DRENDO-1510 file (C-alpha; in Angstrom, 1 decimal, always signed):
<recs>
REC; n; res; u; v; w
REC; 1; MET; +42.6; +32.9; -71.0 .
REC; 2; ASP; +40.0; +30.3; -71.2 .
REC; 3; ILE; +39.6; +27.5; -68.6 .
REC; 4; SER; +38.5; +24.3; -70.3 .
REC; 5; GLY; +37.0; +21.2; -68.7 .
REC; 6; VAL; +40.3; +19.4; -68.7 .
REC; 7; ASP; +42.0; +22.2; -66.7 .
REC; 8; LEU; +39.2; +22.1; -64.2 .
REC; 9; VAL; +39.4; +18.4; -63.7 .
REC; 10; ARG; +43.2; +18.6; -63.3 .
REC; 11; ALA; +42.8; +21.4; -60.7 .
REC; 12; ALA; +40.3; +19.3; -58.8 .
REC; 13; ALA; +42.5; +16.3; -58.9 .
REC; 14; LEU; +45.5; +18.2; -57.5 .
REC; 15; LEU; +43.3; +19.8; -54.8 .
REC; 16; GLY; +42.0; +16.4; -54.0 .
REC; 17; ALA; +45.5; +15.0; -53.7 .
REC; 18; GLY; +46.5; +17.7; -51.3 .
REC; 19; LEU; +43.4; +17.2; -49.2 .
REC; 20; SER; +43.9; +13.4; -49.3 .
REC; 21; MET; +47.4; +13.7; -47.9 .
REC; 22; GLY; +46.5; +16.4; -45.4 .
REC; 23; PHE; +43.6; +14.5; -43.8 .
REC; 24; GLY; +45.2; +11.1; -44.3 .
REC; 25; ALA; +48.3; +12.1; -42.4 .
REC; 26; ILE; +46.6; +13.6; -39.4 .
REC; 27; GLY; +45.1; +10.3; -38.1 .
REC; 28; PRO; +48.3; +8.3; -38.1 .
REC; 29; GLY; +50.4; +11.2; -36.7 .
REC; 30; VAL; +48.1; +11.7; -33.8 .
REC; 31; GLY; +47.6; +7.9; -33.3 .
REC; 32; GLU; +51.3; +7.2; -33.3 .
REC; 33; GLY; +52.0; +10.0; -30.9 .
REC; 34; ILE; +49.4; +8.8; -28.4 .
REC; 35; ALA; +50.8; +5.2; -28.7 .
REC; 36; ALA; +54.3; +6.4; -28.1 .
REC; 37; ALA; +53.2; +8.5; -25.1 .
REC; 38; LYS; +51.3; +5.6; -23.5 .
REC; 39; ALA; +54.2; +3.2; -24.1 .
REC; 40; CYS; +56.6; +5.7; -22.3 .
REC; 41; GLU; +54.2; +5.9; -19.4 .
REC; 42; ALA; +53.9; +2.1; -19.2 .
REC; 43; ILE; +57.7; +1.7; -19.3 .
REC; 44; GLY; +58.0; +4.3; -16.6 .
REC; 45; ARG; +55.6; +2.3; -14.4 .
REC; 46; ASN; +57.2; -1.1; -15.2 .
REC; 47; PRO; +60.7; -0.9; -16.7 .
REC; 48; ARG; +61.2; -4.6; -16.7 .
REC; 49; GLU; +58.6; -5.0; -19.5 .
REC; 50; ALA; +60.3; -2.3; -21.8 .
REC; 51; GLY; +61.1; -4.8; -24.5 .
REC; 52; LEU; +57.6; -6.2; -24.8 .
REC; 53; LEU; +56.0; -2.7; -24.6 .
REC; 54; THR; +58.3; -1.3; -27.3 .
REC; 55; ARG; +57.7; -4.3; -29.6 .
REC; 56; THR; +53.9; -4.0; -29.1 .
REC; 57; MET; +54.0; -0.2; -29.7 .
REC; 58; LEU; +56.0; -0.6; -32.9 .
REC; 59; VAL; +53.5; -3.2; -34.3 .
REC; 60; GLY; +50.6; -0.9; -33.4 .
REC; 61; GLN; +52.3; +2.1; -35.1 .
REC; 62; ALA; +53.0; +0.1; -38.2 .
REC; 63; VAL; +49.3; -0.8; -38.5 .
REC; 64; SER; +48.4; +2.8; -37.8 .
REC; 65; GLU; +50.8; +4.0; -40.5 .
REC; 66; SER; +49.0; +1.9; -43.2 .
REC; 67; THR; +46.2; +4.5; -43.4 .
REC; 68; GLY; +48.7; +7.2; -44.2 .
REC; 69; ILE; +50.2; +5.0; -46.9 .
REC; 70; TYR; +46.7; +4.4; -48.4 .
REC; 71; SER; +46.2; +8.2; -48.5 .
REC; 72; LEU; +49.6; +8.5; -50.3 .
REC; 73; VAL; +48.5; +6.0; -52.9 .
REC; 74; VAL; +45.2; +7.9; -53.4 .
REC; 75; ALA; +47.1; +11.2; -53.8 .
REC; 76; LEU; +49.5; +9.7; -56.3 .
REC; 77; LEU; +46.7; +8.2; -58.3 .
REC; 78; LEU; +45.0; +11.6; -58.4 .
REC; 79; ILE; +48.2; +13.4; -59.5 .
REC; 80; PHE; +49.4; +11.0; -62.1 .
REC; 81; VAL; +46.3; +9.1; -63.4 .
REC; 82; VAL; +43.5; +11.6; -63.4 .
</recs>
């Protein structure tokens, strides 16, 4: 069984895709969790502003999730293009 250069490149691309999704999902996951926790704390302190806090939290989480989507795009490019 001989490993050629094409096989090595394919293995590296698949490993890179896995690492891209792994590291790319950690940041948004932690960031969204912290944002939700702080929003719950703020709603607990001032329940009258729950609508505004929830809306602001959701916009922030959507922006945070964009980095996870970028890592998904990079992983898909590594899997299907390389």
